[in-house]
NUDO-455432 format. One record per residue (C-alpha): residue number from 1; residue in three letters; x, y, z. Coordinates in steps of 0.001 Angstrom, whole numbers, plus 524288, in hexadecimal, padded with zeros to 5 digits. Example, Ala and Ser with C-alpha at 12.3 -4.5 7.8 and 13.67 -1.06 7.14 Angstrom:
2
1  ALA  8300C  7EE6C  81E78
2  SER  83566  7FBDC  81BE4
% end
This chain:
146
1  UNK  80056  80030  802AF
2  UNK  804AB  80EDD  7FB71
3  UNK  7FED9  81925  803F2
4  UNK  7FF44  8282A  8034F
5  UNK  7FEB8  82F6D  80E71
6  UNK  7FD8D  83DB9  80EBE
7  UNK  7F8EB  849A0  8190B
8  UNK  7F6E8  85755  818B9
9  UNK  7FB60  8606C  822D4
10  UNK  7F335  85A72  82D7E
11  UNK  7F64A  84C53  82BD1
12  UNK  805D4  84BD7  82D1A
13  UNK  80530  8466C  83996
14  UNK  7FD18  83B78  83730
15  UNK  803AA  839C3  82970
16  UNK  80E82  83562  8308F
17  UNK  8079E  82C53  8390B
18  UNK  8035F  82580  82CFE
19  UNK  80F75  8253D  82576
20  UNK  816CD  81F4A  830BF
21  UNK  80A5A  81559  83024
22  UNK  80BC8  811EA  822C5
23  UNK  81A61  80E7C  823D6
24  UNK  816D1  80645  82FB3
25  UNK  80D07  7FE88  829DC
26  UNK  816B0  7FD1E  81BA4
27  UNK  80EC9  806D3  81365
28  UNK  81441  80DFD  80890
29  UNK  8117E  81B96  80770
30  UNK  812FB  829DE  80328
31  UNK  810D6  835A2  80C4E
32  UNK  80C63  8402E  804DB
33  UNK  80829  84977  80EEB
34  UNK  80AB4  85511  813CD
35  UNK  816D6  8567A  81B1D
36  UNK  81471  86413  82209
37  UNK  80C3B  869B0  82F8D
38  UNK  80833  875C9  82391
39  UNK  7F9E8  8750C  81E16
40  UNK  7F800  86E5C  812D8
41  UNK  7EBCA  86BAD  80A61
42  UNK  7E839  85D7D  80BC8
43  UNK  7E2F6  85B85  7FE26
44  UNK  7F209  85D90  7F9D5
45  UNK  7F481  85028  800F5
46  UNK  7E8A6  84844  800A2
47  UNK  7E5DD  849C5  7F258
48  UNK  7F05E  84647  7ED8C
49  UNK  7F2F7  83AA1  7F5B3
50  UNK  7E5F5  8352B  7F05B
51  UNK  7E8DB  83806  7E31E
52  UNK  7F33B  82EA8  7E3AF
53  UNK  7EBC2  82487  7EC0C
54  UNK  7E124  82417  7E13E
55  UNK  7EE05  82444  7D69E
56  UNK  7F06C  816F8  7DC69
57  UNK  7FD91  81C64  7E121
58  UNK  7F848  81941  7EDD5
59  UNK  7F280  80E7C  7F4D5
60  UNK  7ED0F  8175B  7FF12
61  UNK  7EE9D  82457  80551
62  UNK  7ECC9  82A67  81433
63  UNK  7EA6D  839CF  8145E
64  UNK  7ED24  84064  82076
65  UNK  7E684  84FCE  825CE
66  UNK  7E19A  8548B  830B9
67  UNK  7D581  84DC5  830BA
68  UNK  7D79F  84501  8244D
69  UNK  7C92C  84B3C  81D8C
70  UNK  7D127  854C7  813C7
71  UNK  7DA10  84A44  80F9B
72  UNK  7CF39  84176  80D60
73  UNK  7C5B6  849D0  805A0
74  UNK  7D2BA  84CB2  7FCF5
75  UNK  7D546  83F22  7FA9B
76  UNK  7C765  83BD2  7F859
77  UNK  7C716  8463C  7EDD2
78  UNK  7D0FA  83CEA  7E5A2
79  UNK  7C9E9  8316D  7DCE1
80  UNK  7CBC3  8249A  7E315
81  UNK  7D070  827C3  7F07F
82  UNK  7C919  82300  7FB2A
83  UNK  7CC80  82BF4  80679
84  UNK  7C8C0  82837  81463
85  UNK  7C8AC  83204  82180
86  UNK  7CB27  82825  82B93
87  UNK  7CCD8  82A68  83A6E
88  UNK  7CB73  81C5E  83F35
89  UNK  7D19B  80F9B  83D27
90  UNK  7C190  809B5  83931
91  UNK  7BFC0  8131B  82FBF
92  UNK  7CEA4  8104B  829FE
93  UNK  7CA8D  801C6  82918
94  UNK  7BD12  805AA  822CE
95  UNK  7C2BB  80EB4  817E0
96  UNK  7CCE1  805B3  8129C
97  UNK  7C49E  7F79A  81651
98  UNK  7B70C  7FE15  80FED
99  UNK  7B9FB  80BAE  80710
100  UNK  7C8A0  80785  80299
101  UNK  7CC57  8148F  80511
102  UNK  7D8F4  81736  7FF5C
103  UNK  7DF00  82372  806CF
104  UNK  7DC2D  826EC  8155A
105  UNK  7DABC  832E5  81C16
106  UNK  7DDAD  83769  82951
107  UNK  7DF3A  842C6  8330F
108  UNK  7EA16  84625  83ABC
109  UNK  7E125  84F85  8438A
110  UNK  7D63D  84401  84627
111  UNK  7DDB0  83883  8471D
112  UNK  7E9E2  83530  84F12
113  UNK  7F638  82F02  84955
114  UNK  7F4C5  8215E  84F51
115  UNK  7E553  820A3  84ADE
116  UNK  7EBE9  824E2  83E10
117  UNK  7F4CC  81991  83B86
118  UNK  7EA81  81124  8403A
119  UNK  7DF8F  81518  836AE
120  UNK  7E974  81606  82D02
121  UNK  7EF83  808D2  82EB6
122  UNK  7E17A  80236  82E85
123  UNK  7DF1E  8099E  82322
124  UNK  7EBB3  8060E  81C92
125  UNK  7E89D  7F761  81E62
126  UNK  7DBFF  7F658  81C87
127  UNK  7D825  7EE28  80F97
128  UNK  7CA22  7F499  80780
129  UNK  7C0C4  7EABB  80947
130  UNK  7BBA9  7E979  7FCAD
131  UNK  7AD77  7E381  7FB0A
132  UNK  7A33C  7EB5D  7FC33
133  UNK  7AB6B  7F5CD  7FFD7
134  UNK  7B2E1  7F456  7F38B
135  UNK  7A458  7F866  7EA5D
136  UNK  7A2E7  806EC  7F367
137  UNK  7B23B  80935  7F23A
138  UNK  7AE8D  805E8  7E3C1
139  UNK  7A32A  80F21  7E24B
140  UNK  7AC02  81A86  7E7B0
141  UNK  7B47B  81804  7DADF
142  UNK  7A8F6  8173D  7D410
143  UNK  7A570  823C6  7D77D
144  UNK  7B287  829C3  7D622
145  UNK  7B3C5  826D0  7C7FE
146  UNK  7A765  82BCA  7C58B
% end
């Protein structure tokens, strides 16, 4: 699995935690996020990362900002992206198993580093169940093609 990681200024600390987790898990990743505390615009980081997932260059992506909301909105503007804003482990597993989410967004001001690591680990380890869920995801893909 190859993962792209990006954050704006509001997610730089949590982004480091997630990078560390992926190194521990042996997951190949690229961090394209902001490296400064100066205010930046989340679409400038979220959209390019989402485009690289949508193109197939990366299997999945993790985006972090202050709340996770802005990054989620930005990523979901890109055709082929199913970004899920997640702040608990149950939802992290469910969005992979049922929605085949290909991007995870979190908020540094919402979840602490320990919980964020648990969320990301669960999301990275959970596979899409397919079955009845594949039909539902297929309807989203079909709608995007219109």
